[in-house]
Short mmCIF file of the C-alpha atoms (twelve columns), coordinates in Angstrom:
data_MODEL
# 
_entry.id   MODEL 
# 
loop_
_atom_site.group_PDB 
_atom_site.id 
_atom_site.type_symbol 
_atom_site.label_atom_id 
_atom_site.label_alt_id 
_atom_site.label_comp_id 
_atom_site.label_asym_id 
_atom_site.label_seq_id 
_atom_site.Cartn_x 
_atom_site.Cartn_y 
_atom_site.Cartn_z 
_atom_site.pdbx_PDB_model_num 
ATOM 1   C CA . UNK A 1   34.660 4.629  37.249 1 
ATOM 2   C CA . UNK A 2   32.495 2.410  38.729 1 
ATOM 3   C CA . UNK A 3   35.404 0.153  39.353 1 
ATOM 4   C CA . UNK A 4   36.943 3.166  41.374 1 
ATOM 5   C CA . UNK A 5   33.680 2.377  43.966 1 
ATOM 6   C CA . UNK A 6   34.337 -1.233 43.850 1 
ATOM 7   C CA . UNK A 7   37.993 -0.697 44.373 1 
ATOM 8   C CA . UNK A 8   36.923 0.686  47.346 1 
ATOM 9   C CA . UNK A 9   35.081 -2.123 48.726 1 
ATOM 10  C CA . UNK A 10  37.068 -4.518 47.773 1 
ATOM 11  C CA . UNK A 11  40.394 -6.102 49.935 1 
ATOM 12  C CA . UNK A 12  42.780 -6.551 47.607 1 
ATOM 13  C CA . UNK A 13  41.932 -4.569 44.982 1 
ATOM 14  C CA . UNK A 14  41.830 -1.823 48.167 1 
ATOM 15  C CA . UNK A 15  45.516 -2.630 48.878 1 
ATOM 16  C CA . UNK A 16  46.393 -2.106 45.291 1 
ATOM 17  C CA . UNK A 17  45.307 0.899  44.875 1 
ATOM 18  C CA . UNK A 18  47.368 2.412  48.482 1 
ATOM 19  C CA . UNK A 19  51.010 0.807  46.579 1 
ATOM 20  C CA . UNK A 20  50.463 3.070  43.672 1 
ATOM 21  C CA . UNK A 21  52.630 5.343  42.690 1 
ATOM 22  C CA . UNK A 22  54.471 5.648  46.142 1 
ATOM 23  C CA . UNK A 23  56.147 8.899  47.148 1 
ATOM 24  C CA . UNK A 24  54.389 10.708 44.098 1 
ATOM 25  C CA . UNK A 25  52.206 14.109 44.594 1 
ATOM 26  C CA . UNK A 26  48.994 13.727 46.141 1 
ATOM 27  C CA . UNK A 27  50.254 10.098 47.560 1 
ATOM 28  C CA . UNK A 28  49.497 10.745 51.531 1 
ATOM 29  C CA . UNK A 29  45.806 12.614 50.229 1 
ATOM 30  C CA . UNK A 30  45.329 9.243  48.346 1 
ATOM 31  C CA . UNK A 31  46.194 6.850  50.596 1 
ATOM 32  C CA . UNK A 32  44.797 9.029  53.476 1 
ATOM 33  C CA . UNK A 33  40.784 8.991  51.800 1 
ATOM 34  C CA . UNK A 34  41.728 4.934  51.215 1 
ATOM 35  C CA . UNK A 35  41.688 4.536  55.000 1 
ATOM 36  C CA . UNK A 36  38.765 6.748  55.398 1 
ATOM 37  C CA . UNK A 37  37.133 5.010  52.782 1 
ATOM 38  C CA . UNK A 38  38.123 1.962  54.339 1 
ATOM 39  C CA . UNK A 39  37.082 3.206  58.031 1 
ATOM 40  C CA . UNK A 40  33.115 2.435  58.040 1 
ATOM 41  C CA . UNK A 41  32.674 4.093  61.195 1 
ATOM 42  C CA . UNK A 42  33.762 7.523  59.114 1 
ATOM 43  C CA . UNK A 43  31.118 9.640  57.363 1 
ATOM 44  C CA . UNK A 44  33.124 9.071  53.983 1 
ATOM 45  C CA . UNK A 45  32.750 5.364  53.864 1 
ATOM 46  C CA . UNK A 46  29.531 5.893  54.660 1 
ATOM 47  C CA . UNK A 47  28.593 7.898  51.847 1 
ATOM 48  C CA . UNK A 48  30.322 5.387  49.340 1 
ATOM 49  C CA . UNK A 49  28.964 2.869  50.709 1 
ATOM 50  C CA . UNK A 50  25.192 3.791  50.407 1 
ATOM 51  C CA . UNK A 51  26.409 5.963  46.576 1 
ATOM 52  C CA . UNK A 52  27.735 1.931  46.030 1 
ATOM 53  C CA . UNK A 53  23.878 0.264  46.930 1 
ATOM 54  C CA . UNK A 54  21.865 3.284  45.590 1 
ATOM 55  C CA . UNK A 55  24.148 2.604  42.328 1 
ATOM 56  C CA . UNK A 56  23.746 -1.219 42.076 1 
ATOM 57  C CA . UNK A 57  20.039 -1.095 42.916 1 
ATOM 58  C CA . UNK A 58  19.347 2.108  40.038 1 
ATOM 59  C CA . UNK A 59  17.119 0.361  37.288 1 
ATOM 60  C CA . UNK A 60  18.847 3.099  35.240 1 
ATOM 61  C CA . UNK A 61  20.822 1.797  32.421 1 
ATOM 62  C CA . UNK A 62  22.119 4.517  30.404 1 
ATOM 63  C CA . UNK A 63  25.708 4.830  30.874 1 
ATOM 64  C CA . UNK A 64  26.156 8.701  30.594 1 
ATOM 65  C CA . UNK A 65  23.500 8.988  32.976 1 
ATOM 66  C CA . UNK A 66  25.417 6.648  35.471 1 
ATOM 67  C CA . UNK A 67  28.559 8.738  34.507 1 
ATOM 68  C CA . UNK A 68  27.415 11.599 35.104 1 
ATOM 69  C CA . UNK A 69  26.068 10.425 38.851 1 
ATOM 70  C CA . UNK A 70  29.509 8.775  39.620 1 
ATOM 71  C CA . UNK A 71  31.536 12.335 38.249 1 
ATOM 72  C CA . UNK A 72  29.014 14.518 40.373 1 
ATOM 73  C CA . UNK A 73  29.485 11.945 44.370 1 
ATOM 74  C CA . UNK A 74  32.796 12.103 43.076 1 
ATOM 75  C CA . UNK A 75  32.540 15.867 43.108 1 
ATOM 76  C CA . UNK A 76  30.928 16.214 46.118 1 
ATOM 77  C CA . UNK A 77  32.632 14.047 48.207 1 
ATOM 78  C CA . UNK A 78  35.648 15.658 47.164 1 
ATOM 79  C CA . UNK A 79  34.333 18.699 48.162 1 
ATOM 80  C CA . UNK A 80  33.757 17.593 51.492 1 
ATOM 81  C CA . UNK A 81  36.984 16.528 52.259 1 
ATOM 82  C CA . UNK A 82  38.557 19.719 51.315 1 
ATOM 83  C CA . UNK A 83  35.393 21.687 53.590 1 
ATOM 84  C CA . UNK A 84  35.114 19.468 56.557 1 
ATOM 85  C CA . UNK A 85  38.147 17.473 56.573 1 
ATOM 86  C CA . UNK A 86  36.973 14.184 58.029 1 
ATOM 87  C CA . UNK A 87  39.595 13.065 61.173 1 
ATOM 88  C CA . UNK A 88  43.317 14.125 59.946 1 
ATOM 89  C CA . UNK A 89  42.573 14.832 55.993 1 
ATOM 90  C CA . UNK A 90  43.007 18.638 56.441 1 
ATOM 91  C CA . UNK A 91  46.937 17.470 57.980 1 
ATOM 92  C CA . UNK A 92  47.619 15.745 54.834 1 
ATOM 93  C CA . UNK A 93  46.756 18.217 52.762 1 
ATOM 94  C CA . UNK A 94  49.109 20.689 54.642 1 
ATOM 95  C CA . UNK A 95  51.936 18.237 54.025 1 
ATOM 96  C CA . UNK A 96  51.040 17.738 50.791 1 
ATOM 97  C CA . UNK A 97  50.950 22.020 50.268 1 
ATOM 98  C CA . UNK A 98  54.104 21.988 52.509 1 
ATOM 99  C CA . UNK A 99  56.042 19.704 49.827 1 
ATOM 100 C CA . UNK A 100 55.315 21.408 46.925 1 
ATOM 101 C CA . UNK A 101 55.556 24.668 48.204 1 
ATOM 102 C CA . UNK A 102 60.151 23.439 49.100 1 
ATOM 103 C CA . UNK A 103 58.996 21.893 45.795 1 
ATOM 104 C CA . UNK A 104 58.269 24.658 43.825 1 
ATOM 105 C CA . UNK A 105 61.189 27.540 45.264 1 
ATOM 106 C CA . UNK A 106 63.368 24.073 44.464 1 
ATOM 107 C CA . UNK A 107 62.216 23.951 41.299 1 
ATOM 108 C CA . UNK A 108 62.271 28.370 40.916 1 
ATOM 109 C CA . UNK A 109 66.151 27.858 42.637 1 
ATOM 110 C CA . UNK A 110 67.543 25.358 39.808 1 
ATOM 111 C CA . UNK A 111 65.718 28.488 36.793 1 
ATOM 112 C CA . UNK A 112 67.485 31.547 38.614 1 
ATOM 113 C CA . UNK A 113 70.710 29.467 38.423 1 
ATOM 114 C CA . UNK A 114 69.839 27.858 34.963 1 
ATOM 115 C CA . UNK A 115 69.218 31.372 33.526 1 
ATOM 116 C CA . UNK A 116 72.292 33.262 34.710 1 
# 
């Protein structure tokens, strides 16, 4: 998990994350979150940078504690984005909801055809 945050701070690795799983469910949300993380003027990016700095400066050596802190931070950042939708994040989430809804309708229709 530490690698995840270091990846956000490393431009070549950031590019590799952006190209992962192109077009899959949630890919536009992932891409937009990475965009927010790369834009140092956003609260999202500043919180990530601050967390990385604090984690690096910490004297904590217990991996379980570090992982717990990371899970809590990631959960908090997800909640932040869901509740506050920095910049255009809400629009990206809504686009994915529409895609999932359309996909579900197609799946249900195919199931009805198969079950006949």
